C-alpha positions, 0 to 999 in steps of 0.5 A: 856210494860214499858220502864224499862223492854223493851229489848234492840234492834239494835237502842240503849238502852231503858230508863230503861237500861240507868237508870240501867247503871247510877244507877238512877231511870228511872223517873230521866232520863225522867225528865232530858230529859223533863226539861233539853233537855238531851234526845236522839239525834235521834229517832227510831220511836215508843213511846219508846226512844232509847239511843246511847253511845253518849247520855249515855255519856252525861248523865254520865257527868250530873251525874258527875257534879251533884255529885259535887254539881252543880245545875241540870240546870247548870250541864245540860248546861255543859253536853250539851256543853262539847264534848264527849272525843275523843277516840276509837269508842264506842261499839254498844249498844248491846255489851256495857260492863256490867263490867269494863275491866281487870285491865291491860287494863284500867286506873282508872275510876271515875265512873262519880261520882268523886270517884276513883273506879280503875278497880272495877266491873261495879256495883260499879259505879251505887252504888257510884252514888246512894250513892252520890245522897242519892237515897235510893231506887236506892241504895237498889235495886243495892245492892240487885241486886249485892248480888243476881247476885254474891253471898254474899261473892263475892258481898262484896269483889268485889262490896261493899268494893271497893265502901265503900273504894272509898267513904271513900277516897272521904271525906278524900280528900274533907275536910270531905264534904261527911261524910253523904254519907259514913254514908248513904251507910254504913246504906244501906249496913247493911240493904241489908245484913240483907235482904239477910241473911236467918233466924238465924240457930237454936243453936247447942251445941258447933257449934255456933260462937260469933261475936263482935267488941273489946272494943272501936271499932264500925265498924260492917259491916264486922262482919255483912256480916260474920254473913249473910254468916254463916247464909246462911250455917246454922251455928248458930251465936250470933252477939254482934256488936260494942264495946262489953265490956271485961266483957260482952265478957267473960260472953257471951263466958262462957254462950254459949260455942262457937266453935269460937269467931271472934273479929274485930279491925279496928285500932291497938289502939283497937286491944288487943292481951291479950284479944284475948289470954285470950278468946282463953285460956278459957275452959268449959265442963267436966274434960277430955273433956274440950274445948276452942274456936278458936279465929279469929282476923279480921280487919286491927287492928290485922296486924303485930305481930299475937296474939299467940293461935289465927287464922288470916284469909286472908279475908272474904272467908277464915274466912267463910271457916275456920268457916264452917269447924269448925262447921261441926266437 
């Protein structure tokens, strides 16, 4: 049995378990052990190494230091020389928490990465570290694990969004030093959403949903997760992505006759209430039985005065629920 799959025992965590907690590959942990002397302080016998909370804390300091750009050798020296913070005794390895404490019980965490993650789930920490290291394989695995464990909507709301926001705050406060990290994370989130979604549901007249960003807006991730969540529920979706021109949006709605149109606007500068109202007023069908789409205005750009004749869900779960009920009619 390899270290990455061996269960934890009373002597501490296995290398694979430590790697999952840190959001790194097991080979990285072994390399840090062999090359920089960051292995367990004690040995429990046998060929498998066991890591105590103090050992893991030292590796967390290593992750935090390398994430700031310090060379690995120097980061390892500092990690070895920096004493663990004097706090309450660490829990035994078998009961180390999988998730962050309740919001009222703990201060904001930097996840060992320089990212302020507040009281986000434990999974956010590994994802943040993998993104800062530009570790594609680890990032893909951690994102898909979160989606499988929590479901698409909860993983997006409680794991992915807090991490994306933390990365955004990081580069905004660092002179845009971490723009590549934000692009890297966004790309892998998009890929994970596509892999987690089932095949597109067959079209049903009057039951499809059109998803598009308003002209001038290219922030598609929220629409991508909405598309994946609707596909899981068997709702036909037509996704048009970023910055769909007005004429193209109108043509797409006329050609498809959707039950609903979801328009994303990231900023008030791109949120066009006249456009949303125009789409909401469009009609098709025979006289006496004409239909119009439900228009959902999504994204922070629509905050403030609502567009008359449109709906504004409060978050992904509300949007999914509204569209699922509409498609079932």
